[in-house]
VEXDO-129131 format. One line per field, with one value per residue (C-alpha): x, y, z; chain; residue number from 0; residue in three letters. Coordinates in steps of 0.5 Angstrom, whole numbers. Example, Ala and Ser with C-alpha at 12.3 -4.5 7.8 and 13.67 -1.06 7.14 Angstrom:
<filums>
X c(25  27) $
Y c(-9  -2) $
Z c(16  14) $
chain c(A  A) $
n c(0  1) $
res c(Ala  Ser) $
</filums>
This chain:
<filums>
X c(0  2  2  7  12  12  18  16  17  17  23  27  28  34  31  26  30  35  29  27  34  34  27  29  36  31  26  33  36  29  29  36  34  34  26  24  27  24  16  18  21  15  10  13  14  10  4  5  3  6  10  4  0  7  7  0  1  7  5  11  12  12  20  22  18  22  29  28  27  33  37  35  36  44  44  39  43  50  47  44  50  54  47  46  53  53  58  54  48  44) $
Y c(0  7  8  2  6  13  14  14  22  21  23  18  16  20  26  26  25  31  36  34  35  42  44  42  47  52  52  52  58  62  60  63  70  77  77  82  79  73  75  78  72  68  72  73  65  62  67  69  76  82  87  92  86  85  92  92  86  88  95  97  102  97  100  97  90  90  92  87  82  84  84  77  73  73  71  65  64  64  59  54  54  48  44  47  45  38  38  39  37  42) $
Z c(0  -1  7  8  3  7  11  19  20  28  33  35  42  43  39  44  50  47  46  53  56  53  55  62  61  59  65  69  65  66  73  74  70  75  77  73  66  68  68  62  58  61  59  52  51  55  55  48  50  46  49  50  54  58  60  62  66  70  70  66  60  53  51  58  57  50  53  59  54  50  56  58  51  52  59  56  50  55  60  54  49  53  52  44  43  45  50  57  60  65) $
chain c(A  A  A  A  A  A  A  A  A  A  A  A  A  A  A  A  A  A  A  A  A  A  A  A  A  A  A  A  A  A  A  A  A  A  A  A  A  A  A  A  A  A  A  A  A  A  A  A  A  A  A  A  A  A  A  A  A  A  A  A  A  A  A  A  A  A  A  A  A  A  A  A  A  A  A  A  A  A  A  A  A  A  A  A  A  A  A  A  A  A) $
n c(0  1  2  3  4  5  6  7  8  9  10  11  12  13  14  15  16  17  18  19  20  21  22  23  24  25  26  27  28  29  30  31  32  33  34  35  36  37  38  39  40  41  42  43  44  45  46  47  48  49  50  51  52  53  54  55  56  57  58  59  60  61  62  63  64  65  66  67  68  69  70  71  72  73  74  75  76  77  78  79  80  81  82  83  84  85  86  87  88  89) $
res c(Ser  Pro  Leu  Ala  Ser  Met  Pro  Asp  Thr  Ser  Pro  Leu  Pro  Glu  Glu  Leu  Ala  Glu  His  His  Asp  Leu  Gln  Glu  Cys  Leu  Gln  Arg  Ala  Ile  Glu  Ala  Leu  Pro  Pro  Lys  Phe  Arg  Ser  Val  Val  Leu  Leu  Arg  Tyr  Ala  Gly  Gln  Leu  Ser  Phe  Ser  Glu  Ile  Gly  Gln  Val  Leu  Ala  Met  Pro  Glu  Ala  Thr  Ala  Lys  Thr  Tyr  Phe  Gln  Arg  Ala  Lys  Pro  Leu  Leu  Arg  Asn  Ala  Leu  Ser  Pro  Gln  Leu  Gln  Gly  Thr  Leu  Thr  Cys) $
</filums>
C-alpha cells in the first residue's frame, strides 16, 4: 500500500530525550534570570503576549518590557550554549 512505503517521520527516542533535556535546561535558565527579566520572558514565550500586553500585565511601559526581553536573551543563550553544542547536559 502507498501508506506502507511512506517513511516514518516520528522522532527517534534519542531525539525525544534531547528535546526533553533542552526543555529542562531552558526552564532552569529562565528560573535563573533576574525576576524582572524572568516575568517578561515567561509572558512572551509561554504566554505568547505582545510587548504591549506584557507592559499592561506588569504595569511597565512597552519599551521597558522590550528592553528586559532583549537583555534576557543573551543570558539565556549563554546558559544554553553548552547544551546546544552538545558538550554538556544541564
